[in-house]
C-alpha positions in Angstrom: 0.0 0.0 0.0 1.1 3.5 -0.7 1.1 5.9 2.2 -1.3 8.8 1.3 -0.4 11.1 4.2 -1.4 11.6 7.8 -4.9 12.5 9.1 -4.2 15.5 11.4 -7.4 16.8 12.7 -11.1 17.6 12.0 -12.1 20.5 9.8 -15.5 22.2 9.9 -18.6 20.6 11.0 -19.4 18.0 8.3 -16.7 15.5 9.1 -13.9 16.7 6.8 -10.4 15.8 7.9 -7.1 17.7 7.4 -4.6 15.5 5.6 -0.9 16.2 5.5 0.1 14.6 2.2 3.0 14.9 -0.3 0.8 13.5 -3.0 0.5 15.9 -5.8 -3.0 17.5 -6.0 -3.1 16.4 -9.8 -3.8 12.9 -8.5 -6.6 13.8 -6.2 -9.2 12.9 -8.7 -7.9 9.2 -8.7 -8.3 8.9 -4.7 -11.5 6.8 -4.3 -10.6 4.5 -1.4 -8.3 4.8 1.7 -7.2 2.4 4.3 -7.0 3.7 7.8 -6.6 1.6 11.1 -7.2 -1.7 9.1 -10.5 -0.4 7.8 -11.4 0.6 4.3 -13.1 4.0 3.6 -14.7 5.4 0.5 -13.7 8.9 -0.4 -16.6 11.4 -0.9 -14.3 14.2 -1.7 -10.8 15.4 -1.5 -9.5 18.9 -2.3 -6.1 20.7 -2.0 -5.6 23.3 0.5 -2.4 25.2 1.6 0.1 22.4 2.7 -2.1 19.4 2.2 -5.7 18.4 1.6 -9.2 18.1 3.1 -10.7 14.7 2.7 -14.3 13.7 3.3 -14.9 10.0 4.0 -18.1 8.1 3.8 -19.6 7.5 7.2 -17.4 10.1 8.8 -20.0 12.8 9.4 -19.2 14.8 12.5 -16.2 16.6 13.7 -16.0 14.0 16.6 -15.8 11.2 14.2 -13.2 12.9 12.0 -11.0 13.9 15.1 -10.9 10.3 16.1 -9.0 9.4 12.9 -5.5 10.5 13.4 -2.3 8.8 11.8 -1.2 7.4 8.6 -3.8 6.7 5.7 -2.9 4.4 2.8 -3.9 4.0 -0.9 -4.5 0.4 -1.9 -2.1 -0.7 -4.7 -5.1 -1.1 -7.1 -5.7 2.6 -6.7 -2.1 3.7 -7.1 -1.9 6.7 -9.5 -0.1 6.3 -12.7 3.1 8.4 -12.9 5.0 10.0 -15.7 8.4 8.6 -16.5 10.3 11.2 -14.4 7.9 10.8 -11.4 8.1 8.5 -8.4 6.5 7.9 -5.0 8.5 8.1 -1.9 7.9 4.4 -1.0 9.6 3.4 -4.2 12.9 4.8 -2.9 13.0 2.5 0.2 15.4 -0.4 -0.6 17.4 1.6 -3.2 21.1 1.8 -3.0 22.2 5.3 -2.5 25.2 6.9 -4.1 26.7 10.3 -4.7 27.5 12.0 -8.0 31.3 11.7 -7.1 31.1 7.9 -7.1 31.0 7.3 -3.4 28.4 4.7 -2.2 26.4 5.7 0.9 24.2 2.6 1.7 20.7 1.5 1.4 17.5 3.7 1.9 15.7 2.3 4.8 13.0 4.9 5.4 11.4 8.1 4.1 9.8 10.2 6.7 6.9 12.2 5.5 5.8 14.1 8.6 7.8 17.2 7.9 7.2 19.7 5.1 10.2 18.2 3.2 10.6 14.3 3.2 13.5 13.0 5.3 15.5 10.1 3.8 17.2 7.7 6.1 20.1 5.5 4.7 21.8 2.8 6.6 25.5 2.7 5.9 27.1 -0.8 5.9 30.7 0.3 5.5 33.2 3.2 6.0 33.4 3.8 2.2 30.5 6.1 2.2 30.6 9.9 2.5 33.1 11.4 4.6 32.4 13.2 7.9 34.5 15.3 9.9 35.8 12.2 11.6 37.1 11.0 8.2 34.4 8.4 7.3 31.3 6.5 8.4 31.3 3.7 10.9 29.6 0.5 9.8 25.9 0.5 10.9 25.5 4.2 11.1 22.3 5.9 9.9 22.4 9.0 7.7 19.4 11.4 7.5 19.0 14.2 5.0 15.9 16.2 3.8 15.0 15.8 0.1 15.8 19.4 -0.7 15.7 20.9 -4.1 18.8 19.9 -6.3 19.8 16.9 -4.0 18.2 14.1 -5.9 19.8 13.7 -9.4 18.1 10.4 -10.3 15.8 7.8 -8.9 15.9 4.4 -10.6 14.0 1.5 -9.2 15.0 -0.4 -12.4 18.6 -0.4 -11.5 18.1 -0.2 -7.7 19.7 3.2 -7.3 19.2 6.6 -5.9 21.8 9.1 -7.1 22.4 12.3 -5.1 24.3 15.4 -5.8 27.6 15.1 -3.7 27.9 18.9 -3.0 24.3 19.3 -1.8 24.5 16.1 0.3 27.6 17.4 2.0 25.6 20.4 3.2 22.4 18.7 4.4 23.3 15.1 5.7 23.1 14.4 9.5 25.1 11.5 10.7 24.3 9.4 13.7 27.1 9.6 16.3 
């Protein structure tokens, strides 16, 4: 299942829910069903608002019902929107081998956090051959976190299993576990 986003709070008096999502509004017309808490909900409406969306689910008709739904909602794979060749979903990045444009290997992507305005990618480094730190390198087993800022991601290739990052930008934004 594809993470759609996080239900945050009720909006208004008719049961709409504020949804924090990184899904482009161009796909909202393709969102008919969501899963939340092990239950399937039909979508009555979804519309873009600043920083996310407002979604109305069938059977959720009061602010109290809407407010009880907090956490991550998912799209079933059967309803996964079709992407253009240069587009990807964040869950497609998990499991890819991460490398820098200067040829250094970083490690494998283990998570993409979507709770911030900018997605935060976590990479598990399996060796010291990754990007250098002020200490001269990575210790095996370290996690590296970095925000998916503009200019960082050069290529996402699920076909080859790689995520290519700009080495210069990466050096400025990466955070290493000590």
